[in-house]
N, C-alpha and C positions, 0 to 999 in steps of 0.2 A: 619519284616525286616526293618531296618533303611534305609532311603533314603538320599542321598547326595543332597544338593541344586544344584549341578552341573548337576544333572539328570533331573531337571525341564525343561520343554520345553521352547523354545524361545517364547518371547512375541511380538505380533505385535504392532508396534508403528507407529502412524501417526504423521509425523513431518512437520513443516512449510517448504515451499520451500525457504524462505529467511533464510539462515543459520546464520544470525547475532546473534540470541539467543544463539547459542553455541560458535560461534567465539568470541563474546564479553566476554565469560566466560572461554576462553582458559587459562587464567592466573591461574584459580583454579587448573588445572592440573600441570602446571609448577611451580608456586610459592607457592602453599599451600599444596595440597594433596600429591604430590610427596615428598615434604620435610618432611611431617609428616610420610609418609611411610618409608623413609630412616631412620629416627630416631627411629621409632617403631621397625624396623627390627634390627637395631644396638643394641637396648636395650633388644630386645627379651623378652619383658614382656608386660603388659597391662597398663603401666603408661599413655599411650595415648588412653586408654579406649578400642579401637579396635585393632585387630592384623594388621600388616603391609599389609596383603593381601587385606583387606577391602579398605584401602586408595589407594593401587596400582590399584585395580579394578576400583574404582571411577575415579581416575586420568586417567587411560588408556581409559576408555569409553569416557570421555570428550575430551581428546586429539585426539582420533581416529575419533570421529564425527566432531570435529572442522577441522580436516585435510581433511576428505573425503566428506563432504556434499557440493556439488557445489550449486551455486545459480541457481534458476529456474525462469521462468517468474512469475510475481506477481500472487498470488492466487493459485499457484500449490502446491501440497503436495507430500510428500514422504511416502511410506510404507516401513518400515524397521523392520526386525525381530531381536530383541536383546535378548541375553541370560538372562534368569530370574535371574541367580545368580549375574550377573553384576548389574542389577537394584536393587537387594536386598542390595548389598554392598553400592551402591550409596545412597539408602534410609537410611541405617544404619549410614553412615557418616553424612548425614544431621541431623538425630536425635541426634547424639553425639554433633555436633556443636551447636545445639539448647540447649542442656543440659549445655554446657559450658557457653553460653550467659545468661542462667537462673541462673547461679551460683551454679550448682550442686556440692556439696563438693567432689564427686568422680572424678571430672574432673580437679582438681587443676593444675596438671602438664601440661595438654593440654592447659589450660587457659594461663599459663605462656608462653608456646611456642607460642601461637597465639599472645600474646602481643609483643613478640620479633619479630615475622614475620611482624606484623603491622608496626613496626619501621624500618624494613629492606626491604625484597624483595616484600612484597605485594604492589600493586599499589593503594590500597584503604584500607578502614577500615575493620575490621572483620565483622562488621554489614553489610557492602556492600557485602562482600563475601557470607554471609548467604542469602542475597536477590538474588544474582546471582545464587547460588546453588539451592535455592528454585525454581527459574525459570526453570533451567535445569531439576530438578526432576519433576516439574509439567508437562513439555512437555513430558518427557520420560515415566512417569508412569500414565498419564491420562488414566483412564479406565472407560469409561462411555458407555452407549448404543450408543451414537453418535459416539464415536471413533470406536466401533465395526462395526457400519453401514458403516462408511467411509472406514475402513480397508477392509471390504468385497467388497465394490464397487471398491476400488482401485485394489484389488487382481483380481477381475473378469474383470476389464478393459472395462466393457460395458458402455452403456449410463447411465447417472445419472438420477435417478428418483427424485420425490419430497422429498422422505425420505432422500436420499443422500444429496440433497441441504440443507435441514433442519439440518441434522447432521453436515454439513460443517459450517453452521452459528453457531451452538451450540459450536462446538470445537473452532472455531475462537473467540467466546465470552469468553470461558474459558481461552484461551491463552492471549487475550487482558487484562484480569483481572490481569495477572502477568507481563504485559509489553511486550508480544511477538506478533509480527505481522507476518502475513503469506506473 
């Protein structure tokens, strides 16, 4: 029996308490991904490589998190369950944009669109968009033993043991590598 990706369970995500990592990337929703989604839906084909729903899902996830994540005291974390299908679409969009930047011949029309957007509504270069999208994807899809340890500790709400403190340090180091601070 075939399974829909919408039937996959939610994924626990440990997120930094400082929401600047997603708020600084809000423009990806408004100026990039939503625009691609509108054009992909209007053309109703795959000239932009992915269907409109993939760009819509990625844009919606970024926009929703940018709107809903309040700032917390420094060093605190959020535990949030996100639908696996949204994270899959976000990952797919990142992969397609990487293909565009690498000059994949199957992405020509999307490349042309990105060049137009870079001259118009984008507040930065397409390369910077990729850096910012990579940062968002890294935070949302980081799946290491340290993340699972932290998710468990946050879900249980009990005292933090040495393993939880080490996991916090490990996750914080992974985020710092892509420019995210807790």
